C-alpha positions in Angstrom: 0.0 0.0 0.0 2.7 2.5 1.0 4.7 1.8 -2.2 1.6 2.5 -4.3 0.7 5.7 -2.4 3.0 8.1 -4.4 1.6 6.6 -7.7 -2.0 7.0 -6.5 -1.3 10.6 -5.6 0.3 11.1 -9.0 -2.7 9.6 -10.7 -5.2 11.7 -8.7 -3.2 14.9 -9.2 -2.8 14.5 -13.0 -6.4 13.3 -13.5 -7.7 16.3 -11.5 -5.4 18.6 -13.5 -6.5 17.2 -16.8 -10.2 17.3 -15.9 -10.0 21.0 -14.8 -7.7 22.0 -17.7 -10.1 20.4 -20.3 -13.1 22.0 -18.7 -11.5 25.4 -19.0 -9.6 25.2 -22.3 -11.1 22.3 -24.2 -7.7 20.7 -24.4 -5.9 17.7 -23.0 -2.2 18.4 -23.6 0.4 15.7 -24.2 2.6 17.1 -21.5 -0.1 15.8 -19.0 -1.5 12.8 -20.8 1.8 11.1 -21.7 3.3 11.2 -18.2 0.0 9.8 -16.9 0.2 6.9 -19.4 3.8 6.1 -18.5 3.0 6.5 -14.8 0.3 3.9 -15.1 2.6 1.4 -16.8 5.3 2.1 -14.2 2.8 1.7 -11.4 1.9 -1.8 -12.7 5.6 -2.7 -13.3 6.5 -1.8 -9.7 3.4 -2.5 -7.6 1.4 -5.1 -9.6 3.8 -6.7 -12.1 1.4 -9.6 -12.8 -1.1 -7.1 -14.1 1.4 -5.2 -16.4 0.2 -7.1 -19.5 -3.4 -6.1 -18.7 -2.3 -2.5 -18.2 -0.5 -2.5 -21.5 -3.5 -3.9 -23.3 -5.6 -1.3 -21.5 -3.5 1.5 -23.0 -3.6 -0.1 -26.4 -7.4 -0.7 -26.2 -8.1 2.8 -24.9 -6.1 4.4 -27.6 -7.3 2.1 -30.4 -11.0 2.3 -29.4 -11.2 6.1 -29.2 -8.9 6.5 -32.3 -11.3 4.4 -34.3 -14.2 6.7 -33.2 -12.1 9.8 -33.8 -11.1 8.8 -37.4 -14.4 7.3 -38.3 -16.3 10.5 -37.3 -13.6 12.7 -38.9 -13.7 10.8 -42.2 -17.5 10.7 -42.3 -18.3 14.3 -41.3 -15.1 16.1 -42.2 -14.7 17.5 -38.6 -13.7 16.3 -35.2 -16.3 14.7 -33.0 -13.8 13.7 -30.3 -10.6 15.4 -29.5 -7.3 13.5 -29.9 -6.5 14.4 -26.3 -9.4 12.3 -25.3 -7.9 9.4 -27.2 -4.6 9.8 -25.4 -6.3 10.3 -22.0 -8.3 7.1 -22.4 -5.0 5.3 -23.2 -3.6 6.6 -20.0 -6.7 5.5 -18.1 -6.4 2.1 -19.7 -2.8 1.9 -18.4 -4.0 2.6 -14.9 -7.3 0.6 -14.8 -6.4 -2.2 -17.3 -8.4 -3.3 -20.2 -11.3 -5.0 -18.3 -12.4 -1.7 -16.8 -12.5 0.4 -19.9 -16.0 -0.5 -21.1 -17.5 0.5 -17.7 -15.3 3.6 -17.5 -16.3 4.8 -21.0 -20.0 4.0 -20.3 -19.9 5.8 -17.0 -18.2 8.8 -18.5 -20.8 9.0 -21.3 -23.7 8.8 -18.8 -22.1 11.4 -16.5 -21.6 13.7 -19.5 -25.2 13.2 -20.7 -26.5 13.9 -17.3 -24.2 16.9 -16.7 -24.9 18.5 -20.0 -28.6 17.8 -19.6 -28.7 19.7 -16.3 -26.8 22.6 -17.9 -29.3 22.6 -20.7 -32.3 22.6 -18.3 -30.8 25.3 -16.1 -29.2 27.7 -18.6 -30.9 26.9 -21.9 -29.6 25.7 -25.2 -27.2 28.6 -25.7 -25.1 27.5 -22.7 -24.0 24.4 -24.6 -20.7 25.1 -26.3 -19.4 23.1 -29.2 -17.2 21.1 -28.8 -18.1 19.9 -25.4 -15.2 18.8 -23.2 -15.2 15.1 -22.4 -12.1 14.9 -20.3 -13.7 16.0 -17.1 -16.2 13.2 -17.4 -13.4 10.7 -18.1 -11.6 11.9 -15.0 -14.7 11.5 -12.8 -15.4 8.0 -14.2 -11.7 7.1 -13.6 -12.0 8.2 -10.0 -15.2 6.2 -9.5 -13.9 3.0 -11.2 -10.6 3.4 -9.4 -12.3 3.8 -6.0 -14.4 0.7 -6.7 -11.3 -1.3 -7.6 -9.3 0.0 -4.6 -12.1 -0.1 -2.0 -14.5 -2.9 -3.3 -16.8 -2.6 -0.2 -16.9 1.2 -0.2 
């Protein structure tokens, strides 16, 4: 537990930073997503080496899954429907949470985003919705929820 603590603080700090940064700027910069990705792989190498292959596949699946959505939408509609920072951020979350958690994490982030934007729409009206809508904050919250569930299964 104490060996993992610096890694968990790193994860929480960078995820919080990315969520806030994306909410304010609409960007998820590589200078934050890449260290988070490598930190997740290093965490598994040091603390849970038997799970390192799952973490690596999580990074690959996270990147590959969102990259398919990104490029499919871009080729079909000639504009971005998902930012490439979201692709890299999901790869980083995959490195931390492993591949098995990604479907739940993405579903949870999508439901949180729909609920959050629905509330904004009801309270402020249609003009309050900006385009593009930041998805990083919702990925961060979903990452915290799924991480909490994995770390504290009874809590």
